[in-house]
Every structure is written in C-alpha cells, then in structure tokens.
N, C-alpha and C positions, 0 to 999 in steps of 0.2 A: 470527559471519560476518566473514571478512576480505575487504575489497574490494581490487581491484588498485590499485596506486599509480603515478601518473605518474612517469616517471624523473627529472623535474626537481625533484620535491618530496621533501624528506627526511621530513617529517611531514605527515599528512593527517588532518583530522577527518572521519570518515565520519558519515553521518547517522543512525546507530543509537545504540548505547549506549557504546562505548569507542573508544579510539584505535587506528588502524592504523599500525603502525610497521614499516618494512622490516627484514628480518633483518640486513642489513649496515650498519645505521645507526651513525654515530659517537657517542661519548659525548655526553650531553645538554649538558654544559658547553661543548662546542666548537661548538654550533650557535647561529647568530644567533637571538635571540628572535623577531624579526619573521618569520623563515623558519619557525620552529617552529609558529606558529599560523596559517599561511596555509592557505587552502582551495583546492584545485586543481579547477577546474570542467571540466577536460579529462578527468577520470576517467570511465571507462565503468562505470556502475553496473549491478548485477544487476537482474533484473526477475522478475516472477512467471512462471515457465515454464509453458507449457500442460499438460505432463504432471503437474506439481505441482498446478496448479489443478484438474485433473480428480480428484485424490485428495481434495481438501477442499471442492469445490463442484461443482455441475452447471451448466456454462455454457449448455447448451441450455435448461434450465428458467429460468435467470435472463434469458436473451434473450426467452423467451416471455412472462414476467411484464413485462419492459420494454416489449415491443411492445403488450401488452394495456393497459398504463397510458398515460396521456397526457403523457409526458415530451417536451419540445421539445429534443432533443439526440441524441447517439449514445453508445453504450456499447462498451467494448473492454477487453481485458486490461490491467491496470495495468503501467506501466513501473517501478513501485516494488516492491522485494522484499517489503515488509511489508504490501502491499495486494493485493486480488484483482482489482478492476475499477476502471476510470476512466470517469467520465461527463463528456462535454464538452457544455456548453450551447450551443445554436445562437443563443440570444438574447444571451448575454454573452461567449461564447468561453472561459469559465472552465472548467478541468478540475478535477473533484472525484474524488479517489481514495478508495475505501471498501472495507470488508470486511477483517477481520483474517485471519491465516493459520491460523485454527482452522476446523474443519468447521462448515458452516452447515446449516440445515434442508433445503436443496435436496439435500444429500448424505446426511445420516444419518437423516432422517425419524423422529426420536425425538420423540414428542408431549410427553413430560415436559420435555425440554430446550427445546422450543419454548415451552411455557408458562412455564418459568423465565425464558427470555430476554425474552418479551413483558412479564412482570410487572416484571422488573428495569429494562427500558428503555421503560416505558409512555409517558414524555414524548416519546420519539422518534416516536410515531405522529402527533403534530401538529407535528413540526418543519417548518421551511421546505422546500418541495418540492425545491429544488436544494441539499440539504445531505447530508453523508455519513450522518448519523443517519437521515434519512428514506429514503434509498436503501437502506441496510442493512436497516432495519426492514421495508420493503415488498418488496424484491427478493430478499433472501437468506433471510428468515424468513417 
C-alpha cells in the first residue's frame, strides 16, 4: 500500500512495513540524512472504508454486541487502514483500534474457524476490558 506523500517531504516513513518514496526522488546520496528520516505528520492516511469493512465484517452485528455488553464508551469505524473498529473510552478518553483486515465470525459464520480462533486466543477472554484483545474476542468472534 502506498500512502500519499506531502510535497515538502522527500522521504516518508509510513506506518506499515516499507518506505514510501516519490517517483521523482533525487539520488539518495544527494539528500540530507536528517531530511531522509523525517516523518511528515501532515500526510492524509487511508482508513478502513465502509464498503471494504462490509466485505470482511458485519458492522450491524458488532454494534448489537457492543450495545448488549456493558462498555463505557463508543465504537466507530477505525481511521487506520489495518484495523476495523475504534473504541473510545468515556472514562479515559483513550482510543483503541482493533480487528485485523481478515474476515471475522460476524461475516463468515464458520464454526470451525470460530473454534480455532477461540482456542488460539483463549487468554484474550480474560484480557482487560478496554484492550484490543478483549474487544476483538468478544465483539468480532
């Protein structure tokens, strides 16, 4: 995934796995080292788009599970490309992004995958309530 690069920055470290380099960049030897490793916070990052989210999760069912549980906060679509949802705590104001970009049980309804997930992540069942592990385990699976 290539992220847009702010025009003032030659190099930009994006928050995924590799470097984003503009096509018309000068040779590496001609760039100031300080400039080469700067992070530009003015970049507009991609987010989980609603149509993509509906392909890998069921937001209506997640909302229903969230409302039935006793969470003290709000849930929304994440503004991170690699996460599905964001939970914001009313108590601390902290935002927790959770849910990978793979299909979860709310979408695929495969009992075997559910059992595999629950056995693999059994420790998540007792994780702190305001953690990505707990939210994923109880809302997505």
